[in-house]
Each structure stands twice: as structure tokens, then as C-alpha cells.
C-alpha positions in Angstrom: -69.5 155.1 63.3 -69.6 151.3 63.1 -68.6 149.2 66.1 -65.5 147.9 64.3 -64.4 151.5 63.7 -64.9 152.4 67.3 -62.9 149.4 68.4 -60.1 150.4 66.1 -60.1 154.0 67.4 -59.9 152.7 70.8 -57.1 150.3 70.0 -55.1 153.2 68.6 -55.8 155.4 71.6 -54.6 152.6 74.0 -51.5 152.1 71.9 -50.8 155.8 71.8 -51.2 156.0 75.6 -48.9 153.1 76.2 -46.3 154.6 73.9 -46.5 158.1 75.5 -46.2 156.5 78.9 -43.2 154.4 77.9 -41.4 157.3 76.4 -42.1 159.4 79.4 -40.6 156.7 81.7 -37.6 156.4 79.4 -36.9 160.0 79.6 -37.3 160.0 83.3 -34.9 157.0 83.7 -32.2 158.6 81.5 -32.5 162.1 83.1 -30.1 162.5 86.0 -32.1 163.2 89.2 -32.6 162.3 92.9 -34.6 159.3 93.8 -38.3 159.3 94.3 -39.5 159.0 97.9 -39.9 155.3 99.0 -43.2 153.5 98.8 -44.9 150.2 98.1 -43.5 148.5 95.0 -45.3 148.9 91.6 -47.5 146.1 90.7 -47.6 146.5 87.0 -45.9 148.2 84.1 -49.1 150.3 83.2 -51.2 150.2 86.2 -48.4 150.9 88.7 -49.9 151.0 92.3 -53.6 151.3 91.1 -54.4 148.2 93.0 -52.8 149.4 96.1 -55.0 152.5 96.2 -58.2 150.8 95.1 -58.8 149.7 98.7 -61.2 150.7 101.6 -59.8 153.1 104.1 -56.9 154.2 102.0 -56.0 156.9 104.4 -55.4 154.3 107.0 -53.4 152.1 104.6 -51.2 155.1 103.8 -50.7 155.7 107.5 -49.6 152.1 107.9 -47.2 152.4 104.9 -45.7 155.4 106.6 -44.5 153.2 109.5 -42.7 151.1 106.9 -41.4 153.6 104.3 -41.4 157.0 106.1 -43.6 160.0 106.3 -43.2 160.8 102.5 -44.4 158.2 100.2 -44.3 157.8 96.4 -46.7 155.7 94.3 -47.5 155.6 90.6 -51.1 155.3 89.6 -51.0 154.5 85.9 -49.0 157.4 84.5 -49.4 159.8 87.3 -46.9 160.1 90.2 -48.7 160.3 93.6 -47.1 161.7 96.8 -48.5 161.1 100.2 -47.6 163.3 103.1 -48.2 161.6 106.4 -46.6 164.4 108.5 -48.0 167.7 109.4 -44.6 169.2 109.3 -43.9 168.1 105.7 -47.4 169.2 104.6 -46.8 172.8 106.0 -43.3 172.9 104.4 -44.5 171.9 100.9 -48.2 173.0 100.7 -47.8 176.3 102.6 -44.2 177.4 102.5 -43.8 176.3 98.8 -47.5 177.1 97.9 -46.5 178.7 94.6 -45.7 175.2 93.3 -48.3 173.2 95.2 -51.5 175.2 94.9 -53.0 173.6 91.8 -55.4 170.7 91.6 -55.0 167.5 89.5 -57.3 167.1 86.7 -59.7 164.2 87.3 -61.3 163.0 84.1 -64.5 161.6 85.9 -65.0 165.0 87.6 -64.5 166.8 84.3 -67.0 164.6 82.7 -69.6 165.1 85.3 -69.0 168.9 85.3 -67.5 169.6 88.6 -64.7 171.7 87.1 -66.6 174.8 88.0 -66.4 174.1 91.8 -63.8 176.6 93.4 -62.2 173.7 95.5 -61.4 171.6 92.3 -60.3 174.4 90.0 -56.7 174.6 88.7 -54.6 177.4 90.1 -55.4 179.9 87.5 -56.7 183.7 87.3 -60.2 182.3 87.3 -59.7 180.4 90.6 -58.3 183.6 92.2 -61.5 185.5 91.2 -63.5 182.7 92.9 -61.3 183.0 95.8 -61.7 186.7 96.2 -65.5 186.4 96.0 -65.5 183.8 98.8 -63.0 185.6 101.0 -65.0 188.7 100.8 -68.0 186.8 102.2 -66.4 184.4 104.6 -63.5 186.3 106.1 -63.4 186.1 109.9 -64.7 189.6 110.6 -67.6 189.0 108.1 -68.6 185.8 109.6 -69.4 187.4 113.0 -72.2 189.3 111.3 -73.9 186.0 110.4 -74.3 185.0 114.1 -78.1 186.0 114.2 -78.8 183.8 111.1 -76.8 180.9 112.7 -78.7 181.3 116.0 -82.1 181.5 114.4 -81.4 178.3 112.3 -80.1 176.5 115.4 -83.2 177.3 117.3 -85.2 175.9 114.4 -83.0 172.7 114.5 -83.6 172.3 118.3 -87.3 172.4 117.7 -87.0 169.8 114.9 -84.9 167.6 117.2 -87.6 167.9 120.0 -90.7 167.3 117.8 -89.3 164.6 115.4 -86.1 163.0 116.9 -86.2 160.1 114.3 -85.2 162.5 111.6 -81.9 163.7 113.3 -79.6 163.4 110.2 -82.0 165.4 108.0 -82.4 168.0 110.8 -78.7 168.5 111.0 -78.2 168.8 107.2 -81.1 171.2 107.1 -79.6 173.3 109.9 -76.2 173.5 108.0 -77.8 174.0 104.6 -80.1 176.7 105.8 -77.4 178.8 107.1 -75.3 178.7 103.9 -78.5 179.2 101.6 -79.5 182.2 103.6 -76.1 183.8 103.6 -75.3 183.0 100.1 -78.8 183.5 98.4 -81.0 185.1 101.0 -83.1 181.9 100.9 -85.2 180.5 103.8 -85.4 176.7 103.6 -88.5 174.7 104.4 -88.3 172.7 107.7 -88.4 169.4 105.8 -87.8 168.1 102.3 -86.8 171.6 100.9 -86.4 171.5 97.1 -83.1 173.4 97.0 -81.6 171.4 99.8 -82.6 168.3 97.9 -81.0 169.5 94.6 -77.8 170.6 96.4 -77.5 167.3 98.4 -78.1 165.1 95.3 -74.5 165.2 94.0 -72.6 164.8 97.3 -71.8 161.1 96.7 -70.9 161.7 93.0 -68.3 164.3 94.1 -66.9 162.2 96.7 -66.4 159.2 94.4 -65.2 161.2 91.4 -61.6 160.5 92.0 -61.9 156.8 92.6 -59.8 154.5 90.5 -62.9 152.4 90.1 -63.8 154.7 87.1 -61.6 153.6 84.2 -61.7 156.9 82.6 -59.5 158.2 85.5 -56.9 155.7 84.4 -57.5 156.0 80.6 -58.7 159.6 80.0 -59.3 158.8 76.2 -62.4 156.9 77.3 -64.2 160.3 77.3 -64.6 159.8 73.6 -66.5 156.4 74.1 -70.2 156.9 73.0 -72.6 156.3 75.8 -74.5 153.6 74.0 -71.4 151.3 73.9 -71.5 148.3 76.3 -69.4 149.2 79.4 -69.9 152.9 78.9 -72.3 153.3 81.8 -70.0 155.9 83.3 -70.9 158.2 80.4 -74.6 158.0 81.2 -74.0 158.4 84.8 -71.8 161.5 84.2 -74.6 163.1 82.0 -77.1 162.6 84.7 -74.9 164.3 87.3 -74.1 167.1 84.9 -77.7 167.9 84.5 -78.2 168.2 88.3 -75.1 170.4 88.7 -76.5 172.8 86.1 -79.7 173.0 88.2 -77.6 173.5 91.4 -76.0 176.5 89.7 -79.1 178.0 88.2 -82.0 177.4 90.6 -80.9 179.2 93.7 -79.3 182.0 91.7 -82.6 182.4 89.8 -84.4 182.7 93.1 -82.2 185.5 94.3 -82.4 187.5 91.1 -86.2 187.1 91.0 -86.6 188.5 94.5 -84.1 191.2 93.6 -86.2 192.2 90.7 -89.3 192.2 93.0 -87.6 194.5 95.6 -87.9 192.1 98.4 -84.5 190.5 98.5 -82.6 190.3 101.7 -78.9 191.0 102.0 -76.8 188.0 100.8 -73.6 187.2 99.0 -75.4 187.3 95.7 -77.4 190.5 96.2 -74.3 192.3 97.5 -71.7 191.2 94.9 -74.1 191.0 91.8 -74.5 194.8 91.7 -70.7 195.2 91.2 -70.6 192.6 88.4 -69.6 194.5 85.2 -69.8 191.6 82.6 -71.5 188.2 81.9 -68.2 186.6 82.9 -68.4 188.3 86.3 -71.9 187.0 86.8 -70.9 183.5 85.8 -67.9 183.5 88.3 -70.3 184.6 91.0 -72.9 182.0 90.1 -70.2 179.2 90.2 -68.6 180.4 93.3 -71.9 180.5 95.1 -72.9 177.0 94.0 -69.6 175.6 95.2 -70.1 177.0 98.7 -73.0 174.7 99.6 -71.3 171.3 98.7 -68.1 172.2 100.5 -69.7 173.6 103.6 -72.8 171.5 104.4 -71.1 168.1 104.2 -68.3 169.2 106.6 -70.6 170.7 109.2 -73.3 168.0 109.1 -70.7 165.2 109.3 -68.9 167.0 112.2 -72.1 167.2 114.2 -73.1 163.5 113.5 -69.5 162.5 114.7 -70.1 164.6 117.8 -73.3 162.5 118.5 -71.2 159.3 118.1 -68.5 160.6 120.6 -71.0 161.7 123.2 -72.8 158.3 123.1 -69.5 156.4 123.3 -68.0 158.6 126.1 -70.9 159.5 128.4 -68.5 160.9 131.0 -67.3 163.6 128.5 -70.9 164.4 127.7 -71.5 164.9 131.4 -68.5 167.0 131.9 -69.4 169.2 128.9 -72.9 169.6 130.2 -71.6 170.6 133.7 -69.5 173.4 132.1 -72.5 174.8 130.3 -74.7 174.6 133.4 -72.1 176.6 135.4 -71.9 179.3 132.8 -75.4 179.5 131.5 -77.6 178.0 134.1 -81.1 176.7 133.3 -82.6 180.1 132.4 -81.5 180.4 128.7 -79.7 178.8 125.9 -76.0 179.3 125.3 -75.0 181.7 122.6 -71.8 182.9 120.9 -71.1 185.5 123.7 -70.5 182.4 126.0 -67.8 181.0 123.8 -64.8 182.5 125.8 -66.3 180.9 129.0 -66.9 177.5 127.4 -63.3 176.3 126.6 -64.3 172.6 127.2 -67.0 172.8 124.6 -64.5 174.2 122.1 -62.2 171.4 123.1 -65.0 169.0 122.3 -65.4 170.5 118.9 -61.6 170.3 118.2 -61.4 166.7 119.3 -64.4 165.9 117.0 -62.6 167.3 114.0 -59.4 165.4 115.0 -61.0 162.1 115.9 -62.9 161.5 112.6 -61.8 164.0 110.0 -64.3 164.6 107.2 -61.6 164.6 104.4 -59.3 162.1 105.9 -56.8 161.9 102.9 -57.1 165.6 102.3 -58.1 167.3 99.1 -55.3 166.6 96.6 -52.9 169.3 95.4 -50.8 169.2 92.2 -47.2 170.3 91.5 -46.6 172.9 88.8 -42.9 172.1 88.5 -40.2 169.6 89.6 -39.2 169.9 93.2 -36.5 168.6 95.5 -37.3 167.9 99.2 -35.3 166.0 101.8 -33.2 164.5 99.1 -36.2 163.3 97.1 -37.3 164.1 93.5 -40.9 165.2 93.4 -41.9 165.5 89.7 -44.0 168.1 87.9 -47.6 166.9 87.7 -47.5 164.9 91.0 -50.7 164.5 92.9 -50.0 165.3 96.4 -52.3 164.2 99.3 -51.9 165.6 102.8 -53.0 162.5 104.8 -55.1 164.2 107.4 -55.8 160.9 109.1 -52.2 160.1 109.6 -51.6 163.6 111.1 -54.4 163.2 113.5 -52.9 159.8 114.6 -49.3 161.2 115.3 -48.6 159.6 118.7 -46.0 162.3 119.4 -48.7 165.0 119.1 -51.7 163.0 120.4 -51.3 160.5 123.1 -53.8 157.4 122.6 -55.0 159.0 119.3 -57.9 156.5 118.9 -59.5 157.7 122.2 -61.8 160.7 122.1 -60.3 163.0 124.7 -61.0 166.8 124.6 -58.5 167.4 127.5 -55.7 167.1 125.0 -56.6 170.6 123.8 -56.4 172.1 127.2 -53.5 173.2 129.5 -53.2 172.5 133.2 -55.3 175.7 133.9 -58.1 174.5 131.7 -57.3 177.1 129.0 -57.3 176.2 125.4 -53.8 175.5 123.9 -52.6 176.6 120.5 -53.7 173.4 118.5 -56.9 174.5 116.8 -56.6 171.5 114.3 -56.9 174.0 111.5 -55.0 171.6 109.2 -58.3 169.5 108.9 -59.5 172.3 106.8 -56.7 172.1 104.3 -53.3 173.9 103.6 -51.9 176.9 102.0 -53.7 178.9 99.4 -56.2 176.0 99.1 -57.4 176.0 102.7 -61.1 176.0 102.9 -62.4 179.7 102.7 -65.6 179.0 104.7 -63.7 177.3 107.7 -64.6 180.1 110.1 -68.3 179.9 109.4 -68.4 176.1 109.5 -66.3 176.1 112.8 -68.7 178.6 114.3 -71.8 176.7 113.0 -70.6 173.4 114.5 -69.7 175.1 117.9 -73.2 176.4 118.3 -74.8 173.1 117.5 -72.7 171.4 120.0 -73.2 174.0 122.8 -77.0 174.1 122.4 -77.7 170.5 121.9 -75.6 169.6 125.0 -77.4 172.3 127.0 -80.9 170.9 126.1 -80.6 167.1 125.4 -79.1 163.9 126.8 -77.7 161.7 124.0 -77.6 158.0 124.5 -77.7 154.6 122.8 -80.7 153.5 120.8 -83.5 151.8 122.7 -86.0 149.1 121.7 -89.8 149.3 122.1 -89.4 148.3 125.7 -87.0 151.0 126.4 -84.0 148.8 126.7 -80.7 150.1 125.4 -79.2 148.6 122.3 -75.7 148.6 121.1 -74.6 151.6 119.0 -74.0 150.4 115.4 -72.0 152.9 113.3 -70.5 152.6 109.9 -68.5 155.2 108.0 -68.1 155.5 104.2 -64.7 153.9 103.4 -63.7 155.3 100.0 -63.9 158.4 98.0 -62.7 162.0 98.9 -64.8 162.3 102.1 -65.7 160.1 104.9 -68.9 160.5 107.1 -71.0 158.3 109.3 -73.9 156.5 107.6 -77.3 156.8 109.1 -77.4 155.3 112.6 -80.0 155.1 115.4 -79.6 156.6 118.8 -81.6 158.2 121.6 -82.0 162.0 122.0 -84.3 163.3 124.8 -84.6 166.7 126.6 -82.7 166.9 129.7 -85.5 168.5 131.7 -88.9 170.1 131.4 -87.1 173.5 131.7 -84.9 172.5 128.7 -88.0 171.6 126.6 -89.6 174.9 127.5 -86.5 176.8 126.5 -86.6 175.1 123.1 -90.3 175.9 122.6 -89.8 179.6 123.7 -86.9 180.1 121.3 -89.0 178.6 118.6 -91.9 180.8 119.4 -89.7 184.0 119.2 -88.1 182.8 115.8 -91.6 182.2 114.4 -93.1 185.5 115.4 
């Protein structure tokens, strides 16, 4: 097709989009209905509030808007209505109690172009999604996850040894720890201590997924751009999407192929794939299993590794809390062994540290978006069909009525006057209703064990220069996209004592034998 023909086709597509948008707006204007929730005024006839949401730290901006307009916000981004829920109570009312209408996901053109539509967490509320959900619930229900504790303990001991012997690669060790647990449970695969091929493949699309919903991609505003050929100037998004799509295909195929190969050889360990594959009765069942398994890694590793890295930041910033947590472990465990899951009931402060870590810097601060299937009415407001609904987790964690001085890291907020855990388990940080994270129990337990064992064996502090002098802690977080996590930062981590060092070495020797 000649360039002039392409330009003409694009012009027709733009004109058609504008016409349909105007017609839709006219119908909405004429139809008798309640008002939309309040929100910042629209900036343009076509773009709406696109400029308002194309800013860093959007979750904080939405929380600030809530102080002006109220807990429920309405915006229009191009032709899509967007609802922001800043209140936990409203999120529970709509996303859980009215989950039949709020359990779908919005279609994001850039995610579709890149191929992320296979991922369970981004699928529409369809029979196919329910099949995915059943697969994951079978593997990650609470009673099943307790059987994975030996795997989690083994991988944690490996991580302790890695932290001891190469403390400069802390972030890589934590990602390997989280990834090795999921790969073992899902595929029966043991990762290499460093630079594992499968971990590398599965990590390579994390940024692409996070940024896929960003308004910076013009295709998310004008979906017809998916027809633009990749060679056209300005169509770099097409070439980028193709590169991600190829990696995603390898993410689905490579670990699955590993498991089927070892199954054929008769040497496979029990895993999600090996257990469920024998019950698959069609190619469609196999494809569903393959897709559900591939989605597990991206959703689980990012959350767990980010949580542990935020924990490091908190312990460095609040040394008194680090000391208090270590004192609790010492009273329960002593210096003769490492803590384990059986100690969890006796370590309420460690659990409170984990809860506060999840609250203080939530990994998905604006929440994973939901989409409405039908029109709805709530608190006198009209919520139209097709709305994108964001539960603003950040605003919920900053509710001053629920959390006094919310910017402070304070685990005591999760304990009563007798030192027992209260009922606030910050479960809302894992999502709502039928779309709540199915792997949350495994991820929570994985992070708890990391916090307990690292505190029992290491002192965590500010970075030091060549002369051993402390330097300021310099931490930056990602400020856009679906998830937020700390970027690489330097700090000090040293064994608490010779006995702690010996415990790590003994545990590693046992796991290696």
C-alpha cells in the first residue's frame, strides 16, 4: 500500500473514531441518568483527562484529588470512563459485594499487541478465565501451600548463603529466591544460583507488562493504530510489541517443554504441571494449563521480590524496629538454629513487620484495574458500562482514620495492647473480589520466611564507602506503570555474629548434600 493510501486510511479511521465518540457522548447526554462522580475537569474534547493521568506517581495524585472531590472520582481518558476508588469501604462494596458486574478487565490495546492477553490476571471475565482460575486455586489454595514449605525453606537457605558469599548482588539473590520457589512448584525446575536462563526469560518482560497500560502509548488512545505497519515512521511501538511477543512465547513454551521432557524421561518431580497435565483431555486443556503456569511467575516474583527489597529499606531507615524484631527472634529461636514456619505463631512482631511492609509501599499502588459489565448506580452516582475501575491501594494505605501517621513505618499498628496481631492483614493489597491474587498465600509465606531468617542472621544498614564510613541511603522507586518497586540501591548487609555465619553455612551444607 502506498504511503498516501495509508495516510488516507488513517484519516478515515480517525474521523470514524471521532464520530463514534461524539455520537456516544450525545446519547449519554440525552439519556436521563444520575450524574457521574466528581473529578478534575476534562481538558479536551477528545483527550479528556489524558494529560491528568499521564503524570508520575498517579496513585498519589488520585489520593490528593480525593481530598478535593471525594473518595469516588470520575475521569474520562479519551472515550473511556475511569473510576478511581480511594476508599477501602467503597472498593469492598463494589468490587466484592457487586463482583458479578466488576470482575472483568479492561482491554488494553498495547497489552493485546504485545501478547499479554494470555495472562490470567489480565483476562476478561469469561469461561476461559474461570478455567485458569480453577487451575491456580487447585495449586495455591491455603491448605495446598503449606505442603510447599520444605521447598521454600530450602530456597531460603540457598538465598542466605548467596547473601553471605556475594552481598553485592542482593537484588539478584532475592529475585532468584522468589523465582526458584515458583519455578519449582509450577514446573519442578531447579534454578541455577546465578544467571539462570529461565529466570532471565521470565524477568525480561516485567517492565513491558508494567508499562503496557500507560497513556504514553498512542495505541491505547487510538486502538485503530494497531493496523499501522511497523515500517511507518512513528510506529516504533509495533516493533517493540513484536519483540515482547516473541519473548512471551518463549516464556510459555520453554519451562513447559522442560517439564514435559523430564516427564517423558521418568525423572520429573511433583509440580503443578506434572499433576494437572495427566488430567488434560484435549489440546485446549493443555494450552490453558501452559498459559496459567506462565502467568504465575510474572505475578508472583515481582510482588515477593519487591516486598523483600522494601523491607530492607524499612530496616535501614528504622534501626530501632530492626533491633526490636531481632530481639523477638532471639527470644523465640535463640542462637542455635534458624527460624522456620513452626515459629510463626510465636513471632507476631515479625508478621507485623511484613504487614507494615505491604502497607508502607504497596507493589501495585493504583491496583489492577477492573471493568464494569453493565451500568451501575452507587451513592447517587452513575457508573457507566465499560468503565475502568481502579482501587487506589495507595490511598487506602494512607487513610489517616485507619492508620495514624501513615507515612511512618510502624509495625505496632498491627498489634493490640497485649502484643497480639489484630484483624488487619492488609489483604486488600492483593486485590479484591473474584480477581484477588490466587497466589497471595504462597507469596505472603515466602516473604515472611525471608524477613524472619534474614533478620535472625544479618544486620542491615546504610551503605559504606571504601573506608567503612556510612553513606546516605539513596532509594528511588518506579513512578509510573501498573507496579511500583525500588530501583537498585546500595546498602550494607553483614552477619550478626560468627554463630549466625556458621548457621548459614551448616544449612547450605545440608541442602547441598
